[in-house]
C-alpha positions in Angstrom: 135.3 169.8 100.5 131.7 169.8 99.1 130.5 169.0 102.8 132.1 172.1 104.6 130.5 174.1 101.8 127.2 172.9 102.6 127.7 173.3 106.0 128.4 177.0 105.7 125.2 177.6 103.4 123.0 175.8 105.7 121.7 178.3 107.2 120.7 179.8 104.0 119.5 176.8 102.2 118.0 173.6 102.9 120.5 170.9 103.5 118.9 168.2 101.1 118.8 171.0 98.4 122.5 171.9 98.7 123.4 168.3 98.7 121.1 167.6 95.6 122.8 170.5 93.4 126.6 169.2 94.9 125.3 165.5 94.0 125.6 164.0 97.5 123.3 162.0 99.9 122.4 164.2 102.7 123.2 161.1 105.0 126.6 161.4 104.2 126.9 164.8 105.2 125.1 164.0 108.3 127.4 161.2 109.0 130.2 164.0 108.1 129.1 166.5 110.6 129.1 163.6 113.5 133.0 162.8 112.7 134.4 165.0 110.3 138.0 163.6 110.3 138.5 159.9 109.4 140.7 157.5 110.9 142.9 157.9 108.0 142.9 161.4 108.6 143.7 161.2 112.1 146.7 158.9 111.2 147.5 161.3 108.4 147.6 164.2 111.2 149.6 162.2 113.8 152.4 161.0 111.1 152.7 164.6 110.0 153.6 165.5 113.6 155.7 162.8 114.5 157.8 163.2 111.0 157.7 167.1 111.5 161.1 167.4 113.7 163.4 165.1 111.9 162.5 166.8 108.9 163.6 170.0 110.4 166.4 168.5 112.0 167.5 167.0 108.4 167.6 170.6 106.8 164.6 170.6 105.5 164.9 168.1 102.7 162.3 165.8 101.5 163.0 162.0 101.3 162.6 159.3 103.7 166.5 158.7 103.9 167.1 161.8 105.3 164.3 162.3 107.5 164.8 158.4 109.0 168.6 158.6 109.3 169.9 158.4 112.4 
C-alpha cells in the first residue's frame, strides 16, 4: 500500500523523501516496481480463480467441505 502511494506521488515529490516519510527503504520500492506481485500473491490469485467456480456451484457457501465436495 505504501509503495502504491509512493508510485502515485513520485511525479510531485522525490522518491527518497517519500520513502523516508513513510519509513520504507527506497531499494524496496524500486524492487516492488520491477515485480509488484510476489510469488505468494500470484499463487493466491491462481487459487482464488480455481476455487471460484466450485464456490458458485456450492451455493456460495464458505468452507472447504462444501467447496471440495464431489
